N, C-alpha and C positions, 0 to 999 in steps of 0.2 A: 504494499500500500504507499502511495506518495505520502513524504509527510505533509503536503498542501490538504490533503483527503484528511489527515489524521488531525491536524490543527482544525481543519475547518469543522471536522465531526464534533471535537471538544467544544470550539466556540457555540453552534448550534445545542450541545448538550447542556450548557451552562445558561445560556441566554434565553434559546426559544422554551426549553420547556418549562422555565419558570414563568414564563410570559410576563415578563417583566425586564426592566434594565439592569443588566450585571451588575450587579453587587462585588465590593473586597477585592479578594485578587483578581476575579473576573473581570471587575470594571478595568483594574490597570493592566491587564494585557488585551483589553478590548482594542486600544489604538494599535499595539504592534501586531497583531492578527491582522486586522484592515490593512496595514500596511505590507504585513510579507505577501498578503493576498494577492494586493496591488501589483504587488513584484514579480510572483508567480504569474499573473494574467498577462504582465507586459513582457517576460520572458516568453511565454507561450507564443504571446502576436509578432515578436521579433522571432520567432524560430519558422512560423509560419509565413511570414514576410520573406524571409530567407530561401525557405522551401519554393515559393511563388517563383522569385525572380530567376532563382538556379533554372529552375523548369521553363521558364519563358524564354532563357537566354541558351539554354541547350538542347532547345525543343526540334527535334527531327534528326538529319544527317548534317547540320549545319558546320561548314568548317570555323577554320579559326574566325576569319576575316565575318563572317556572317555573325557568329557570336560577340564580336566586339560592337559591329555595328547594332544589334539588340540590346547590349547592354548603352551604349551611347544614347540611343534613343528613350532607355529609362531614365535618362539624367537630364534629358533635353524636353523633354516633354511630361508633361502631368498625366498620370494612369493611375485607375482605381485597381483593386484587387482584381474585380470581373475583368478589367481589362488584359490583364495575363493570364488568363485561362483560356 
């Protein structure tokens, strides 16, 4: 089980089950848990973006020159994740 899953589970166990704001140590941990989860999400998004760019640039049997042209087009024009698929 991933550390983020464990921490998220503990957070919900402490907060959601009581149906009230966390108290004591749980209240002290809440900002740290939120920060950790945001970091995990941003890392996952970064990995996904890196994979999308790599797949776009290396798609098909492109030679080195074509791959560089594709990479240059990414840098020179605004694209969304949907444009790379």
